[in-house]
Residue, then its C-alpha position, 0 to 999 in steps of 0.5 A: x392481815x385481816x382477822x378471821x373467825x374459825x368455827x370447828x364442830x367437834x360433834x353435832x354434825x351428821x349425827x344426833x347428839x355429841x354437840x360441841x362447837x369451837x369458836x376461834x378468833x384473835x387467838x382465843x377460843x369459846x366453846x358452845x355446848x359440851x354434849x354426849x351421845x348414846x351408843x349404837x347397838x353394835x357398841x357392845x358394853x358402851x354406856x356413853x359416847x363422847x366427842x374427841x376433845x384432843x384439839x381442846x386439850x392441845x389448845x386449853x390455854x387459849x380457851x376462855x369459857x364454855x357456854x351452854x344452851x340448855x340442860x339436855x345430855x347431848x349438850x352437857x353430858x361430856x362436861x365431867x370428862x372435859x372439865x377434868x382436862x380443861x379448867x375453864x369457866x362454864x356459863x349456863x341458865x339456872x336449871x342447866x347449871x343445877x344439872x351440871x353442878x350435880x354431874x360435877x359433884x358426882x364426878x368429884x370435880x365440883x368447883x362452884x367458882x367456875x360455874x356462872x349462872x346467866x339468864x336470857x338477856x344476859x350479855x357476857x364479855x368473854x375475852x374477844x367475844x361478846x355473847x348474848x343469851x336469847x330466850x328460845x322455846x324447847x322441851x326443857x326450861x331456860x333454853x337459850x340461843x347465843x348471839x356471838x359477836x366478834x371483830x369479824x361479825x356476829x354469829x347466831x347459834x340457835x341451840x335446840x329451839x322451836x316457836x311455841x306461842x303458848x308455852x307451859x311456863x316462861x316466855x315465848x321465844x324472843x323473835x324480836x331480838x333475833x329480828x334486831x340482830x337481823x337488821x344489824x347484820x348477821x354474818x352466819x346462822x348455825x341452826x337446829x336441823x332436827x325437824x327440817x324434814x317435817x312440814x308446818x309448825x311444831x305443836x305447843x307443849x300445852x297440847x299434851x296437857x289436853x291429852x292427859x286430861x282426856x286420859x285421866x278423866x273417868x279412869x279407874x286404873x292406876x296411872x303410870x306415866x313415863x316421860x323424859x326426866x328433863x321435860x319438867x313442863x311435861x311433869x308439871x302438866x301431869x301433876x296439874x291434871x292429877x290434882x284436877x282429877x283427885x289423884x296423889x302423885x308418886x315419883x319413881x326413878x333417881x334421875x326424875x327425882x333429882x331433876x324434879x327437886x331441882x326444878x321445884x327449888x328453882x321455881x320451874x315446877x309448883x307442887x301443892x302440899x299433900x300432892x306427893x306420896x312416897x313410893x313405899x306408901x303407894x299400896x295404901x292408896x286406891x289405884x283410882x287415886x294414884x299417878x306414878x311418874x317414872x323414868x324409862x320412856x326409852x326402854x332403858x334396861x335399868x330404868x324404873x319402867x323397865x323394872x316394872x315391866x320385867x317384874x323386878x321393881x320393889x314397889x310396883x307389880x304390873x297387872x290388870x287395873x294398870x294404865x301405862x302412858x308413854x309420853x315420849x317418842x323413841x330416840x332413833x335407835x331405841x325403837x326396839x327396846x321401847x317396843x320390848x318394854x311395851x309388849x312386856x307390860x301388855x303381857x302382864x295385863x296392863x293397858x298401854x297408851x303410846x304416841x302412835x295411839x294418842x297425842x302424847x308427845x310434841x317435839x322440842x324442835x322447830x319444823x320447816x315453817x319455824x326454821x323459815x322464820x328463823x332464817x327470815x328474821x336473822x337474814x344471815x350472810x352465810x348459813x350452816x345447818x347443825x344438830x342433825x343427821x345428813x338427811x336433816x342437814x340436807x333438808x335444812x339447806x334445801x329449805x334455805x335454797x327455796x328461800x333464795x339463799x345462794x348455794x355458795x353461802x350455804x355450808x354443809x359442814x362435818x365434824x372436825x372440819x373448820x369453817x373460816x370467815x372474814x367479814x365478807x367470805x366463808x370457806x372450809x379450812x383444815x381438819x382437826x382430830x375428831x371422832x368417838x370416845x367410847x365410855x364403859x361405865x363399869x370401868x369408867x374409861x375409854x373402851x377403845x377401838x381394839x376392845x370394841x372390835x374384840x367384843x364384836x368378834x366375841x358376840x358374832x363368832x365366839x372364842x376358841x382357846x388352844x391350851x398346851x404345856x411346853x417343857x422349858x428345858x427340852x421344848x417338848x409339848x407335854x400336854x395338849x393342845x386342848x381345844x375349848x370353844x365358847x359361842x362357836x357352833x359348827x352344826x353336828x360336826x363340832x366333834x370332828x372339827x375340834x379333833x381337826x383343830x387339835x391336830x392342826x394346832x399340834x402340827x403348827x406348834x411342833x413346826x415352830x421354834x420352841x424358844x420363841x413362844x410369841x412366834x409359836x402362838x402366832x403360828x398356832x393362831x394362823x393355822x387354826x384361823x385358816x382351818x376354821x374359816x375354810x370349814x365354817x366361814x367364821x372368824x372367832x377370836x382365837x387365843x393360843x395359851x402356851x404354858x412353860x413348865 
């Protein structure tokens, strides 16, 4: 029987984030990336969203390793949770590995013996898989794609990439190596679809430095710049422009401090002595001589910039004489929170410069012409768009069609659905368990669908308590029902409906079997639910509390 290669995405398709791809061949499994996503607005109290890894746990004895393309949260954020369940080696480039090490240390599961540093150009023999890391450009250093060679054929997995002919640091994407694989023969290409709707080419990261220079030149204000903590190229440019214009630099925000310390230690960022100043000393420096680099580009509630905007930051009080530069674009879903912070900063008298006003951000993802180059160089037999919402994946598949790829050789996948390859064929196979695991940071565990539904019900319609006491020996109701509402509003007739609810709950309780308390609660709940929906078309959470005395 001919050997097969199976690829199963557990996250990263038809969505932004949660990237996790399972490669299976010869009874062995290789995992590419292990990411998280940020919650939607309706995921109340949820801090992060993880992929369902039940399939990996079930098959953990067959997993040879996890390889990481780069250090962004949507590619490494699930590792602390996964490695608690699965003890396997992890391969990543130095910056990504440093970030992973910090995460595992915080989670109390750090084991340096299973962490392996690689470089672009490294070739690893991982069981049946031969894996080569290929240098790509992205918005964080040391990003790589992988060429995964199996007995069935070679698959190119791009990770996040763009083509930057003038990168701030490091080499240009290794287009030659992709071309060499194309000449040898590529079975399948799995390629980043994020910017598949955007025409042309993504601008070089170095162009942002020119914008910083223009904004810093002649400015007398205190400058506060926010960007993604992981974009160390951007941070390097901010520091270089600050030095050029005679400013000292302060850092605010734990995540940006941690990544900057790691980047300096690994040589990705260079900071001359005397440039940095502690946040506790910023008031000793004239505003015209200071730059603060801060977290909060996405309007995160507890970020340093948000605390500055709402007056809870310990060292920074925003007012006239401050210029805030937002060097990032909002992640889809974060637009409202970002706008809220910008408006609050403006209300305090600060000048705010953001992307729609100036060229303050460039994407780390390839636009249409760059995606064409990747398709043209690798010449895959089969093409699978990944890393994008449905519209992005569809646009990427249409791009391949325009280039002459046969429709039957373009596979628009979905999370949990396996794609099976032989040396000459590809088809969709079975499905595995997949979905969201919702983590509440406060309790550190899965919220679950039922808890989330309860939270949504409470947020939308409130809660009603029906409290009564039952004499155990006689079965008589000795007090109540007392109706208590929170978050439930029924116009000016609230008093009338509460009286009606009291009467309805009492009748339901009296008609129930007093020896069966659960059935009694259910009867009270149903009677109140029917009444409230009839009166208000609302479905609040109803909790009958029956105490035996």
